[in-house]
C-alpha atoms as a printed R data frame, in Angstrom:
    type eleno elety resid chain resno       x       y       z
1   ATOM     1    CA   MET     A     1 109.702  97.063  97.130
2   ATOM     2    CA   LYS     A     2 111.622  96.742 100.387
3   ATOM     3    CA   PHE     A     3 115.030  98.394 100.162
4   ATOM     4    CA   THR     A     4 117.250  96.082 102.196
5   ATOM     5    CA   LEU     A     5 120.361  98.269 102.074
6   ATOM     6    CA   ILE     A     6 118.294 101.198 103.346
7   ATOM     7    CA   GLN     A     7 117.219  98.933 106.196
8   ATOM     8    CA   VAL     A     8 120.846  98.065 106.923
9   ATOM     9    CA   PHE     A     9 121.727 101.764 106.939
10  ATOM    10    CA   ARG     A    10 118.869 102.379 109.350
11  ATOM    11    CA   GLY     A    11 120.478  99.908 111.723
12  ATOM    12    CA   ILE     A    12 123.893 101.499 111.231
13  ATOM    13    CA   ALA     A    13 122.456 104.927 112.068
14  ATOM    14    CA   ALA     A    14 121.040 103.491 115.301
15  ATOM    15    CA   MET     A    15 124.392 101.850 116.145
16  ATOM    16    CA   LEU     A    16 126.214 105.159 115.714
17  ATOM    17    CA   VAL     A    17 123.896 106.833 118.224
18  ATOM    18    CA   VAL     A    18 124.315 103.921 120.646
19  ATOM    19    CA   MET     A    19 128.102 104.214 120.345
20  ATOM    20    CA   HIS     A    20 127.915 107.957 120.992
21  ATOM    21    CA   HIS     A    21 125.947 107.411 124.205
22  ATOM    22    CA   LEU     A    22 128.129 104.444 125.184
23  ATOM    23    CA   ILE     A    23 131.073 106.852 125.381
24  ATOM    24    CA   ALA     A    24 129.069 109.278 127.542
25  ATOM    25    CA   ASN     A    25 127.885 106.598 129.981
26  ATOM    26    CA   SER     A    26 131.257 104.870 130.157
27  ATOM    27    CA   LYS     A    27 132.977 108.172 130.863
28  ATOM    28    CA   SER     A    28 130.452 109.149 133.564
29  ATOM    29    CA   HIS     A    29 130.153 105.833 135.403
30  ATOM    30    CA   LEU     A    30 133.371 103.960 134.641
31  ATOM    31    CA   ASN     A    31 135.750 106.882 134.161
32  ATOM    32    CA   TYR     A    32 136.785 105.264 130.894
33  ATOM    33    CA   ILE     A    33 136.534 106.502 127.305
34  ATOM    34    CA   PRO     A    34 136.145 103.514 124.963
35  ATOM    35    CA   TYR     A    35 137.644 103.153 121.501
36  ATOM    36    CA   ASN     A    36 139.870 106.224 122.033
37  ATOM    37    CA   ASN     A    37 136.762 108.420 121.727
38  ATOM    38    CA   PHE     A    38 136.527 107.504 118.045
39  ATOM    39    CA   PHE     A    39 132.736 107.317 118.043
40  ATOM    40    CA   ASN     A    40 132.192 110.742 119.594
41  ATOM    41    CA   TRP     A    41 130.845 111.674 116.139
42  ATOM    42    CA   GLY     A    42 128.125 109.014 116.430
43  ATOM    43    CA   PHE     A    43 125.567 111.822 116.787
44  ATOM    44    CA   VAL     A    44 125.463 111.928 112.966
45  ATOM    45    CA   GLY     A    45 123.238 108.843 113.168
46  ATOM    46    CA   VAL     A    46 120.408 111.238 114.062
47  ATOM    47    CA   ASP     A    47 121.000 113.275 110.907
48  ATOM    48    CA   PHE     A    48 121.080 110.073 108.847
49  ATOM    49    CA   PHE     A    49 117.770 109.036 110.450
50  ATOM    50    CA   PHE     A    50 116.155 112.324 109.462
51  ATOM    51    CA   VAL     A    51 117.219 111.975 105.815
52  ATOM    52    CA   LEU     A    52 116.044 108.354 105.755
53  ATOM    53    CA   SER     A    53 112.691 109.344 107.298
54  ATOM    54    CA   GLY     A    54 112.112 111.999 104.655
55  ATOM    55    CA   PHE     A    55 112.972 109.510 101.928
56  ATOM    56    CA   ILE     A    56 110.901 106.617 103.288
57  ATOM    57    CA   ILE     A    57 107.703 108.560 103.928
58  ATOM    58    CA   THR     A    58 107.848 110.365 100.583
59  ATOM    59    CA   TYR     A    59 108.674 107.211  98.622
60  ATOM    60    CA   VAL     A    60 105.885 105.179 100.229
61  ATOM    61    CA   HIS     A    61 103.259 107.941  99.956
62  ATOM    62    CA   PHE     A    62 104.366 109.493  96.665
63  ATOM    63    CA   ASP     A    63 101.219 108.345  94.857
64  ATOM    64    CA   ASP     A    64  99.106 109.818  97.652
65  ATOM    65    CA   LEU     A    65 100.826 113.183  97.144
66  ATOM    66    CA   LYS     A    66 100.199 113.008  93.398
67  ATOM    67    CA   SER     A    67  96.503 112.219  93.896
68  ATOM    68    CA   ASP     A    68  94.871 115.481  94.945
69  ATOM    69    CA   GLY     A    69  92.239 115.367  97.642
70  ATOM    70    CA   ILE     A    70  93.286 112.147  99.414
71  ATOM    71    CA   ASN     A    71  92.027 111.900 102.995
72  ATOM    72    CA   SER     A    72  95.107 111.841 105.220
73  ATOM    73    CA   TRP     A    73  93.364 110.350 108.256
74  ATOM    74    CA   ASN     A    74  94.777 106.870 107.603
75  ATOM    75    CA   PHE     A    75  98.256 108.354 107.228
76  ATOM    76    CA   PHE     A    76  98.006 110.030 110.613
77  ATOM    77    CA   LYS     A    77  96.704 106.836 112.224
78  ATOM    78    CA   LYS     A    78  99.617 104.845 110.800
79  ATOM    79    CA   ARG     A    79 102.165 107.383 112.017
80  ATOM    80    CA   PHE     A    80 100.555 107.489 115.474
81  ATOM    81    CA   ILE     A    81 100.595 103.692 115.756
82  ATOM    82    CA   ARG     A    82 104.185 103.507 114.576
83  ATOM    83    CA   ILE     A    83 105.564 106.145 116.964
84  ATOM    84    CA   TYR     A    84 103.529 106.464 120.154
85  ATOM    85    CA   PRO     A    85 102.621 103.046 121.669
86  ATOM    86    CA   ILE     A    86 106.161 101.679 122.059
87  ATOM    87    CA   TYR     A    87 107.420 105.144 122.980
88  ATOM    88    CA   TRP     A    88 104.844 105.362 125.782
89  ATOM    89    CA   ILE     A    89 105.943 101.973 127.122
90  ATOM    90    CA   ILE     A    90 109.547 103.164 127.297
91  ATOM    91    CA   ALA     A    91 108.476 106.525 128.764
92  ATOM    92    CA   ILE     A    92 106.521 104.782 131.536
93  ATOM    93    CA   LEU     A    93 109.647 102.782 132.381
94  ATOM    94    CA   PHE     A    94 111.556 106.055 132.662
95  ATOM    95    CA   VAL     A    95 108.889 107.417 135.025
96  ATOM    96    CA   ALA     A    96 109.224 104.332 137.224
97  ATOM    97    CA   VAL     A    97 113.028 104.556 137.289
98  ATOM    98    CA   TYR     A    98 112.984 108.282 138.034
99  ATOM    99    CA   PHE     A    99 110.401 107.740 140.778
100 ATOM   100    CA   ILE     A   100 112.832 105.369 142.498
101 ATOM   101    CA   ASN     A   101 115.993 107.344 141.769
102 ATOM   102    CA   THR     A   102 115.722 111.025 140.852
103 ATOM   103    CA   PRO     A   103 117.976 111.761 137.841
104 ATOM   104    CA   GLN     A   104 120.538 114.537 137.915
105 ATOM   105    CA   PHE     A   105 118.695 116.717 135.410
106 ATOM   106    CA   MET     A   106 115.705 116.831 137.773
107 ATOM   107    CA   VAL     A   107 117.918 117.380 140.822
108 ATOM   108    CA   ASP     A   108 119.443 120.381 139.030
109 ATOM   109    CA   GLU     A   109 115.943 121.830 138.690
110 ATOM   110    CA   GLY     A   110 115.053 121.071 142.310
111 ATOM   111    CA   LEU     A   111 112.456 118.471 141.264
112 ATOM   112    CA   THR     A   112 111.468 114.940 142.190
113 ATOM   113    CA   MET     A   113 108.949 112.677 140.474
114 ATOM   114    CA   ASP     A   114 106.092 114.329 142.376
115 ATOM   115    CA   PHE     A   115 102.935 113.932 140.286
116 ATOM   116    CA   THR     A   116 101.322 116.898 142.047
117 ATOM   117    CA   SER     A   117 104.148 119.261 141.101
118 ATOM   118    CA   PRO     A   118 103.151 121.603 138.219
119 ATOM   119    CA   PRO     A   119 106.659 121.530 136.621
120 ATOM   120    CA   VAL     A   120 106.657 117.720 136.728
121 ATOM   121    CA   VAL     A   121 103.133 117.511 135.292
122 ATOM   122    CA   LYS     A   122 104.209 119.911 132.549
123 ATOM   123    CA   MET     A   123 107.307 117.824 131.799
124 ATOM   124    CA   LEU     A   124 105.299 114.596 131.661
125 ATOM   125    CA   THR     A   125 102.584 116.084 129.456
126 ATOM   126    CA   GLU     A   126 105.057 117.564 126.996
127 ATOM   127    CA   SER     A   127 107.152 114.396 127.012
128 ATOM   128    CA   PHE     A   128 104.292 111.959 126.467
129 ATOM   129    CA   LEU     A   129 102.825 114.102 123.677
130 ATOM   130    CA   LEU     A   130 106.278 114.723 122.151
131 ATOM   131    CA   LEU     A   131 105.850 118.484 122.316
132 ATOM   132    CA   PRO     A   132 109.019 120.564 121.904
133 ATOM   133    CA   ASN     A   133 110.650 121.335 125.218
134 ATOM   134    CA   PRO     A   134 114.294 122.435 125.370
135 ATOM   135    CA   ASP     A   135 114.475 122.442 129.178
136 ATOM   136    CA   ILE     A   136 113.392 119.102 130.661
137 ATOM   137    CA   ARG     A   137 112.599 115.918 128.744
138 ATOM   138    CA   LEU     A   138 111.618 112.571 130.240
139 ATOM   139    CA   VAL     A   139 113.274 110.459 127.515
140 ATOM   140    CA   GLY     A   140 116.399 112.248 126.355
141 ATOM   141    CA   VAL     A   141 116.495 110.929 122.782
142 ATOM   142    CA   ALA     A   142 112.814 111.751 122.234
143 ATOM   143    CA   TRP     A   143 113.680 115.295 121.123
144 ATOM   144    CA   THR     A   144 114.213 113.815 117.664
145 ATOM   145    CA   LEU     A   145 110.706 112.299 117.700
146 ATOM   146    CA   SER     A   146 109.227 115.779 118.141
147 ATOM   147    CA   TYR     A   147 110.744 116.715 114.777
148 ATOM   148    CA   GLU     A   148 109.529 113.442 113.280
149 ATOM   149    CA   MET     A   149 105.975 114.234 114.361
150 ATOM   150    CA   LEU     A   150 106.210 117.788 113.025
151 ATOM   151    CA   PHE     A   151 107.332 116.402 109.673
152 ATOM   152    CA   TYR     A   152 104.499 113.840 109.674
153 ATOM   153    CA   ILE     A   153 101.878 116.506 110.437
154 ATOM   154    CA   VAL     A   154 103.030 118.737 107.597
155 ATOM   155    CA   PHE     A   155 103.328 115.744 105.250
156 ATOM   156    CA   GLY     A   156  99.803 114.605 106.108
157 ATOM   157    CA   ILE     A   157  98.461 118.073 105.307
158 ATOM   158    CA   CYS     A   158 100.329 117.934 101.995
159 ATOM   159    CA   ILE     A   159  98.667 114.598 101.177
160 ATOM   160    CA   THR     A   160  95.298 116.251 101.692
161 ATOM   161    CA   TYR     A   161  96.011 119.188  99.368
162 ATOM   162    CA   GLY     A   162  98.114 117.472  96.725
163 ATOM   163    CA   PHE     A   163 101.457 117.623  94.986
164 ATOM   164    CA   GLY     A   164 101.346 121.242  93.832
165 ATOM   165    CA   PHE     A   165 100.581 122.420  97.348
166 ATOM   166    CA   SER     A   166 103.385 120.187  98.682
167 ATOM   167    CA   ARG     A   167 105.989 121.813  96.454
168 ATOM   168    CA   ILE     A   168 104.912 125.278  97.565
169 ATOM   169    CA   ILE     A   169 105.018 124.283 101.238
170 ATOM   170    CA   ALA     A   170 108.462 122.666 100.861
171 ATOM   171    CA   ALA     A   171 109.931 125.704  99.092
172 ATOM   172    CA   LEU     A   172 108.327 128.105 101.574
173 ATOM   173    CA   TRP     A   173 109.543 126.055 104.539
174 ATOM   174    CA   VAL     A   174 113.116 126.079 103.246
175 ATOM   175    CA   CYS     A   175 113.012 129.852 102.687
176 ATOM   176    CA   LEU     A   176 111.611 130.506 106.168
177 ATOM   177    CA   ILE     A   177 114.233 128.261 107.784
178 ATOM   178    CA   LEU     A   178 117.030 130.077 105.969
179 ATOM   179    CA   LEU     A   179 115.589 133.513 106.818
180 ATOM   180    CA   TYR     A   180 115.060 132.566 110.453
181 ATOM   181    CA   THR     A   181 118.591 131.181 110.693
182 ATOM   182    CA   TRP     A   182 120.053 134.246 108.997
183 ATOM   183    CA   ALA     A   183 118.173 136.592 111.351
184 ATOM   184    CA   LYS     A   184 119.803 134.891 114.369
185 ATOM   185    CA   THR     A   185 117.122 136.289 116.650
186 ATOM   186    CA   PRO     A   186 115.773 133.852 119.290
187 ATOM   187    CA   GLY     A   187 112.048 133.622 118.708
188 ATOM   188    CA   GLY     A   188 110.975 131.238 121.459
189 ATOM   189    CA   ILE     A   189 110.432 127.498 121.717
190 ATOM   190    CA   TYR     A   190 107.986 127.046 118.845
191 ATOM   191    CA   PRO     A   191 109.602 129.298 116.203
192 ATOM   192    CA   ASP     A   192 112.952 127.665 117.016
193 ATOM   193    CA   PHE     A   193 111.231 124.309 116.582
194 ATOM   194    CA   PHE     A   194 109.215 124.985 113.410
195 ATOM   195    CA   PHE     A   195 112.124 126.651 111.608
196 ATOM   196    CA   ASN     A   196 114.964 124.502 112.891
197 ATOM   197    CA   ILE     A   197 117.708 123.769 110.372
198 ATOM   198    CA   LEU     A   198 117.253 120.021 111.031
199 ATOM   199    CA   ILE     A   199 114.026 120.163 108.985
200 ATOM   200    CA   LEU     A   200 116.243 120.599 105.919
201 ATOM   201    CA   GLU     A   201 117.464 117.015 106.352
202 ATOM   202    CA   PHE     A   202 113.922 115.639 106.139
203 ATOM   203    CA   LEU     A   203 113.306 117.711 103.023
204 ATOM   204    CA   MET     A   204 116.519 116.496 101.412
205 ATOM   205    CA   GLY     A   205 115.335 112.935 102.001
206 ATOM   206    CA   CYS     A   206 112.055 113.901 100.307
207 ATOM   207    CA   MET     A   207 114.022 115.104  97.287
208 ATOM   208    CA   VAL     A   208 115.841 111.770  97.051
209 ATOM   209    CA   ALA     A   209 112.481 109.975  96.990
210 ATOM   210    CA   TYR     A   210 111.242 112.386  94.302
211 ATOM   211    CA   PHE     A   211 114.276 111.623  92.121
212 ATOM   212    CA   ILE     A   212 113.869 107.874  92.621
213 ATOM   213    CA   ARG     A   213 110.126 107.869  91.907
214 ATOM   214    CA   SER     A   214 110.706 110.132  88.890
215 ATOM   215    CA   LYS     A   215 113.341 107.634  87.649
216 ATOM   216    CA   VAL     A   216 116.123 110.205  87.628
217 ATOM   217    CA   VAL     A   217 119.384 108.300  87.145
218 ATOM   218    CA   VAL     A   218 122.676 109.853  88.232
219 ATOM   219    CA   PRO     A   219 125.724 107.626  87.575
220 ATOM   220    CA   ALA     A   220 127.720 106.647  90.649
221 ATOM   221    CA   LYS     A   221 130.893 107.962  88.998
222 ATOM   222    CA   TYR     A   222 129.527 111.487  89.449
223 ATOM   223    CA   ILE     A   223 128.260 110.928  92.983
224 ATOM   224    CA   MET     A   224 131.378 109.369  94.491
225 ATOM   225    CA   PRO     A   225 133.617 112.449  93.996
226 ATOM   226    CA   LEU     A   226 130.862 114.595  95.517
227 ATOM   227    CA   LEU     A   227 130.781 112.341  98.574
228 ATOM   228    CA   VAL     A   228 134.533 112.691  98.998
229 ATOM   229    CA   ILE     A   229 134.328 116.483  98.706
230 ATOM   230    CA   LEU     A   230 131.433 116.649 101.196
231 ATOM   231    CA   LEU     A   231 133.304 114.419 103.644
232 ATOM   232    CA   ILE     A   232 136.388 116.630 103.457
233 ATOM   233    CA   LEU     A   233 134.274 119.734 104.003
234 ATOM   234    CA   LEU     A   234 132.531 118.110 106.968
235 ATOM   235    CA   THR     A   235 135.844 117.338 108.658
236 ATOM   236    CA   GLN     A   236 136.665 121.032 108.396
237 ATOM   237    CA   THR     A   237 133.302 122.425 109.530
238 ATOM   238    CA   MET     A   238 132.171 120.072 112.311
239 ATOM   239    CA   HIS     A   239 132.430 121.698 115.734
240 ATOM   240    CA   ILE     A   240 132.733 119.022 118.423
241 ATOM   241    CA   ASN     A   241 133.560 119.788 122.046
242 ATOM   242    CA   GLY     A   242 133.961 116.472 123.826
243 ATOM   243    CA   LEU     A   243 130.607 114.809 123.180
244 ATOM   244    CA   VAL     A   244 128.780 118.044 122.375
245 ATOM   245    CA   PHE     A   245 128.153 118.747 118.703
246 ATOM   246    CA   PHE     A   246 127.236 122.204 117.510
247 ATOM   247    CA   ARG     A   247 124.955 122.111 114.497
248 ATOM   248    CA   ASP     A   248 124.959 125.156 112.233
249 ATOM   249    CA   ILE     A   249 123.437 125.767 108.814
250 ATOM   250    CA   VAL     A   250 126.647 124.856 106.967
251 ATOM   251    CA   THR     A   251 127.263 121.584 108.807
252 ATOM   252    CA   VAL     A   252 123.637 120.467 108.636
253 ATOM   253    CA   THR     A   253 123.451 121.241 104.924
254 ATOM   254    CA   LEU     A   254 126.657 119.307 104.228
255 ATOM   255    CA   MET     A   255 125.505 116.331 106.329
256 ATOM   256    CA   GLY     A   256 122.084 116.392 104.703
257 ATOM   257    CA   LEU     A   257 123.618 116.345 101.230
258 ATOM   258    CA   PHE     A   258 126.113 113.631 102.215
259 ATOM   259    CA   PHE     A   259 123.456 111.297 103.622
260 ATOM   260    CA   SER     A   260 121.072 112.102 100.773
261 ATOM   261    CA   LEU     A   261 123.656 110.914  98.254
262 ATOM   262    CA   ILE     A   262 124.326 107.803 100.362
263 ATOM   263    CA   THR     A   263 120.579 107.107 100.426
264 ATOM   264    CA   TYR     A   264 120.274 107.581  96.659
265 ATOM   265    CA   LEU     A   265 123.170 105.179  96.016
266 ATOM   266    CA   ALA     A   266 121.687 102.629  98.425
267 ATOM   267    CA   VAL     A   267 118.316 102.669  96.682
268 ATOM   268    CA   ARG     A   268 119.889 102.424  93.236
269 ATOM   269    CA   PHE     A   269 121.977  99.492  94.515
270 ATOM   270    CA   ASP     A   270 118.864  97.711  95.766
271 ATOM   271    CA   GLN     A   271 117.069  98.352  92.485
272 ATOM   272    CA   THR     A   272 119.876  96.999  90.331
273 ATOM   273    CA   ASN     A   273 121.138  94.182  92.585
274 ATOM   274    CA   THR     A   274 117.967  92.420  93.672
275 ATOM   275    CA   SER     A   275 119.773  89.090  94.105
276 ATOM   276    CA   VAL     A   276 122.176  90.418  96.752
277 ATOM   277    CA   LYS     A   277 121.342  89.127 100.228
278 ATOM   278    CA   PHE     A   278 122.495  90.890 103.375
279 ATOM   279    CA   PRO     A   279 123.093  89.035 106.659
280 ATOM   280    CA   ALA     A   280 119.810  88.474 108.468
281 ATOM   281    CA   PHE     A   281 121.093  90.018 111.709
282 ATOM   282    CA   LEU     A   282 121.769  93.336 109.917
283 ATOM   283    CA   ILE     A   283 118.218  93.409 108.596
284 ATOM   284    CA   LEU     A   284 116.906  92.543 112.064
285 ATOM   285    CA   ILE     A   285 118.866  95.403 113.641
286 ATOM   286    CA   GLY     A   286 117.413  97.711 110.995
287 ATOM   287    CA   ASP     A   287 113.908  96.456 111.794
288 ATOM   288    CA   ALA     A   288 114.569  96.924 115.518
289 ATOM   289    CA   SER     A   289 116.285 100.310 115.173
290 ATOM   290    CA   TYR     A   290 113.389 102.257 116.690
291 ATOM   291    CA   SER     A   291 113.213 100.068 119.798
292 ATOM   292    CA   ILE     A   292 116.999 100.134 120.092
293 ATOM   293    CA   TYR     A   293 117.007 103.901 119.751
294 ATOM   294    CA   LEU     A   294 114.355 104.409 122.431
295 ATOM   295    CA   SER     A   295 115.771 101.984 124.985
296 ATOM   296    CA   HIS     A   296 119.547 102.086 124.558
297 ATOM   297    CA   ASN     A   297 120.425 105.086 126.744
298 ATOM   298    CA   MET     A   298 118.537 103.738 129.767
299 ATOM   299    CA   LEU     A   299 120.162 100.335 129.258
300 ATOM   300    CA   LEU     A   300 123.665 101.773 128.835
301 ATOM   301    CA   SER     A   301 123.244 103.864 131.971
302 ATOM   302    CA   ALA     A   302 121.950 100.898 133.994
303 ATOM   303    CA   LEU     A   303 124.591  98.456 132.759
304 ATOM   304    CA   THR     A   304 127.553 100.788 133.295
305 ATOM   305    CA   ARG     A   305 126.269 101.689 136.773
306 ATOM   306    CA   ILE     A   306 125.864  98.012 137.672
307 ATOM   307    CA   TYR     A   307 129.400  97.241 136.582
308 ATOM   308    CA   ALA     A   308 130.696 100.221 138.579
309 ATOM   309    CA   LEU     A   309 128.919  98.847 141.670
310 ATOM   310    CA   ILE     A   310 130.398  95.408 141.104
311 ATOM   311    CA   ASN     A   311 133.854  96.938 140.747
312 ATOM   312    CA   PRO     A   312 133.830  99.934 143.127
313 ATOM   313    CA   GLN     A   313 137.630 100.188 143.075
314 ATOM   314    CA   SER     A   314 137.691 100.145 139.265
315 ATOM   315    CA   SER     A   315 139.793  96.998 139.421
316 ATOM   316    CA   GLY     A   316 140.520  95.139 136.233
317 ATOM   317    CA   LYS     A   317 140.760  98.237 134.059
318 ATOM   318    CA   GLU     A   318 142.512  96.176 131.420
319 ATOM   319    CA   PHE     A   319 139.203  94.390 130.838
320 ATOM   320    CA   LEU     A   320 137.177  97.577 130.318
321 ATOM   321    CA   PRO     A   321 137.423  97.468 126.492
322 ATOM   322    CA   VAL     A   322 135.821  94.019 126.587
323 ATOM   323    CA   VAL     A   323 133.302  95.095 129.235
324 ATOM   324    CA   VAL     A   324 132.033  98.164 127.374
325 ATOM   325    CA   THR     A   325 131.843  96.178 124.128
326 ATOM   326    CA   PHE     A   326 129.748  93.561 125.924
327 ATOM   327    CA   ILE     A   327 127.542  96.335 127.365
328 ATOM   328    CA   PHE     A   328 127.068  97.753 123.863
329 ATOM   329    CA   LEU     A   329 126.109  94.351 122.438
330 ATOM   330    CA   LEU     A   330 123.803  93.599 125.374
331 ATOM   331    CA   ALA     A   331 121.985  96.952 124.991
332 ATOM   332    CA   VAL     A   332 121.467  96.255 121.291
333 ATOM   333    CA   PHE     A   333 120.336  92.694 122.013
334 ATOM   334    CA   ILE     A   334 117.782  93.844 124.583
335 ATOM   335    CA   GLY     A   335 116.572  96.486 122.115
336 ATOM   336    CA   VAL     A   336 116.020  93.714 119.554
337 ATOM   337    CA   LEU     A   337 114.066  91.687 122.126
338 ATOM   338    CA   ILE     A   338 111.891  94.726 122.876
339 ATOM   339    CA   HIS     A   339 111.235  95.008 119.147
340 ATOM   340    CA   LEU     A   340 110.332  91.344 118.739
341 ATOM   341    CA   TYR     A   341 108.219  90.852 121.849
342 ATOM   342    CA   VAL     A   342 106.785  94.295 122.587
343 ATOM   343    CA   GLU     A   343 106.901  96.628 119.582
344 ATOM   344    CA   LYS     A   344 105.738  94.069 117.009
345 ATOM   345    CA   LYS     A   345 102.966  92.807 119.275
346 ATOM   346    CA   LEU     A   346 101.747  96.376 119.849
347 ATOM   347    CA   LEU     A   347 101.722  96.991 116.112
348 ATOM   348    CA   ARG     A   348  99.780  93.791 115.459
349 ATOM   349    CA   TYR     A   349  97.216  94.739 118.100
350 ATOM   350    CA   PHE     A   350  96.664  98.261 116.771
351 ATOM   351    CA   ASN     A   351  96.666  97.016 113.185
352 ATOM   352    CA   ARG     A   352  93.803  94.670 113.980
353 ATOM   353    CA   LYS     A   353  91.991  97.467 115.773
354 ATOM   354    CA   PHE     A   354  92.415 100.285 113.256
355 ATOM   355    CA   PHE     A   355  93.201  98.504 109.968
356 ATOM   356    CA   PRO     A   356  91.297  95.225 109.990
357 ATOM   357    CA   GLN     A   357  91.374  94.798 106.215
358 ATOM   358    CA   LYS     A   358  94.410  96.565 104.788
359 ATOM   359    CA   GLY     A   359  96.919  99.357 105.284
360 ATOM   360    CA   ARG     A   360  98.850  97.480 107.936
361 ATOM   361    CA   VAL     A   361 101.735  99.201 109.692
362 ATOM   362    CA   THR     A   362 104.931  97.181 110.016
363 ATOM   363    CA   ALA     A   363 108.019  97.707 112.130
364 ATOM   364    CA   ASN     A   364 110.446  98.184 109.265
365 ATOM   365    CA   ALA     A   365 111.911 101.086 107.344
366 ATOM   366    CA   MET     A   366 109.206 101.106 104.726
367 ATOM   367    CA   ALA     A   367 106.341 101.426 107.225
């Protein structure tokens, strides 16, 4: 079953992140903050993505988890095909752009795109492999993909060893994250990565899938008040400084619970309202959310810079609300084109190569 509302929410999560970065690029290049800075909280789209990822993977592969001793090689191949090829295309574009015009984050480190420079080689290797690196990253938004890949690796191991093992690993992981967070002692790049509080959001999504597959029914009349309470608590605990959001254990837990309940309600809606049709463009944006997510920041930066060059005196400021809205729509539109004419073609090619008979990977939420 394809959950269409989940797909719509996937697109909404991507749009929130695009809006968040639209504010940053507009402020930097146009000296203008659109929509009265309302979407500075758009970073929560990342947290929504993590919950949705945990739900989707667990729901789709729930039977694999329940069947002990399944070979997880096909799972890993599917995840690799889904994440890396289109990401590498975008990453290569970033390399080309940075070769022509060194970005500020590299200037700050005294670097240029010199392929013989050890720090640059290290950055490129870590970036292309999606290894955790808190210092320099080729594609800024790709830090989230490192957590996605960590989750996929652990999930694939759980498929191999079965459902009982999975429950132990999940419980142990939660305990270690809480202990590590409570200790508040910096442990280095990899401990900070493996025991990051963001992992809790994936695991909460897994729990939603478990409830759905186990046919646990919770009436909406009980969930709605909880959502209101969580939203009120979030408004009191979120720490936002301009466009910088500080995630702590309380805020992440509240966001994870909030988006988990939203996900549960969305799935229950799809299950009980199969005749409801959502606008095709919303489904398409959901399908294209990965391409949009990967490409949007480069596009927003390029488009705002181009407009600033066209209007060096910042003339016509009264038109900036229309301009930045057009830039937002154009970035999304180009992301959709990348999905249709690059991402989908890559998936078809690798499907034919690695899954000639069955087990095809598709560019939608239930991949």
